[in-house]
C-alpha positions, 0 to 999 in steps of 0.5 A, spaced: 846 131 133 850 129 126 853 122 130 846 120 131 843 122 124 841 115 120 843 110 126 838 105 126 836 104 133 832 098 136 829 100 143 825 095 147 819 097 151 818 102 146 810 103 147 810 108 153 815 111 158 822 111 157 822 107 151 817 112 148 821 118 150 827 115 147 824 114 141 821 121 140 828 124 142 832 120 137 827 121 131 828 129 132 836 128 131 835 124 125 835 117 128 831 111 125 828 108 131 826 101 131 820 100 136 819 093 139 813 092 144 807 088 145 802 093 145 800 094 138 796 100 138 800 104 143 806 102 139 803 105 133 802 111 136 809 112 138 811 110 131 807 116 128 810 121 133 817 119 130 815 120 123 816 115 117 823 112 119 820 109 125 819 101 124 814 098 129 815 091 131 810 088 135 814 082 139 814 080 146 821 080 149 820 075 154 820 070 148 827 069 145 824 067 138 820 074 138 827 078 140 830 074 134 824 076 129 825 083 131 832 083 130 831 080 123 826 084 121 830 090 123 836 088 119 831 086 113 828 093 113 835 097 114 840 092 112 844 094 119 843 095 126 847 100 130 844 101 137 840 096 141 837 099 147 834 093 152 829 098 156 823 093 157 822 092 164 817 091 170 817 093 177 814 089 183 810 091 190 812 085 194 817 085 200 823 079 200 819 075 205 813 074 201 816 073 194 813 067 191 817 063 186 813 065 180 814 073 182 821 072 182 822 068 176 817 074 172 822 079 175 828 075 172 825 074 166 822 081 164 828 085 167 834 080 165 833 075 161 829 079 156 836 083 155 840 077 155 836 075 149 837 082 146 844 082 147 845 075 144 841 077 138 844 083 136 852 081 138 854 077 132 852 082 127 856 087 131 862 083 131 861 082 124 861 089 123 866 091 128 862 096 131 855 097 135 852 099 142 848 096 147 845 100 152 841 096 158 837 101 162 837 099 169 835 103 175 838 106 181 835 101 185 840 096 181 845 100 185 842 102 191 837 097 193 833 102 198 826 100 196 824 094 200 817 093 196 821 093 190 825 087 192 826 082 186 826 088 182 832 091 185 835 084 185 834 083 177 837 090 176 843 088 180 843 082 176 843 086 169 848 091 172 853 085 172 851 082 166 852 089 162 859 089 166 861 082 164 859 083 157 863 089 156 869 086 159 868 080 155 868 084 148 874 090 150 880 087 147 877 084 141 872 089 139 874 095 142 868 099 138 863 095 141 860 099 146 856 097 152 853 102 157 848 102 163 843 107 164 840 108 171 834 112 172 831 114 179 824 115 180 821 117 173 814 120 172 811 114 168 806 109 169 811 104 172 808 104 179 801 102 176 804 097 172 808 093 177 807 086 179 802 086 185 800 093 183 803 100 186 802 107 186 803 111 180 810 114 179 808 120 176 805 122 183 811 121 187 815 127 189 821 129 185 819 124 179 824 126 173 820 128 167 821 122 162 823 127 157 829 128 161 831 121 161 830 120 153 835 126 152 840 122 157 840 116 152 841 120 146 847 123 149 849 116 151 849 114 144 852 120 141 858 120 147 858 112 149 861 111 156 860 105 161 856 107 166 851 113 166 846 116 171 840 121 169 841 126 174 846 130 178 848 127 184 846 120 183 853 117 182 855 120 189 849 117 192 851 110 190 859 112 192 856 114 199 852 107 200 858 103 198 863 107 202 859 107 208 862 103 214 855 101 216 851 100 211 845 098 215 845 105 218 845 109 212 839 104 209 835 106 215 836 113 213 835 113 206 830 107 205 824 109 200 817 107 203 813 106 197 805 105 198 803 098 197 796 098 194 795 090 194 795 088 201 794 080 202 
């Protein structure tokens, strides 16, 4: 896609899963991915797949100083950043009744505050240039919270969605060429479930899990054709609308709730 060729695109959580798939897809259409994650070996493997224009940066996006360093490194190397994708995230296997303060804080830090750090690192640069694109990778569970075992993850993604929407409203009048997007996948065939706080079932074993490459392609399309709110599969938007239009949400929840296996009884 010519609209992506040459764009400098920072992707957090890029050592595996959706971030790695997006990086590979973007490199195939001429993007210059800047890959940010904690795991150096895995990050370097993804960077090698993406070719010589890929820039790996080992950083912990739950640390504000690391996020700022990642931005500064990208800017020093490429002289600009065009797109920033806040993709880093982590799930949890704990119902609301059992959550500890530490677990809840971890979900907010990894899934929301890391995105805030990215937004605040790149936004002055975008404002100076008068253009840019921030993409926050959320989840269907941030729209329709139908997995009780993912309690605090659902809450965090709802918070991320609100943060994204309010940022878009804040920028609209003065910076119409700074785009702010939410991308909401459903169940994706990655190791997300295995890495959930408290352990969990392998998402790749769940029926109907979406191939991660498809989600990467959706992110490519969002960059090529910016829009505010994007789902990675047909029918997902309609499912969200049906949930919020329901006269009795509780009845709908009873029919739609996802009962994911739990591997860590305590």
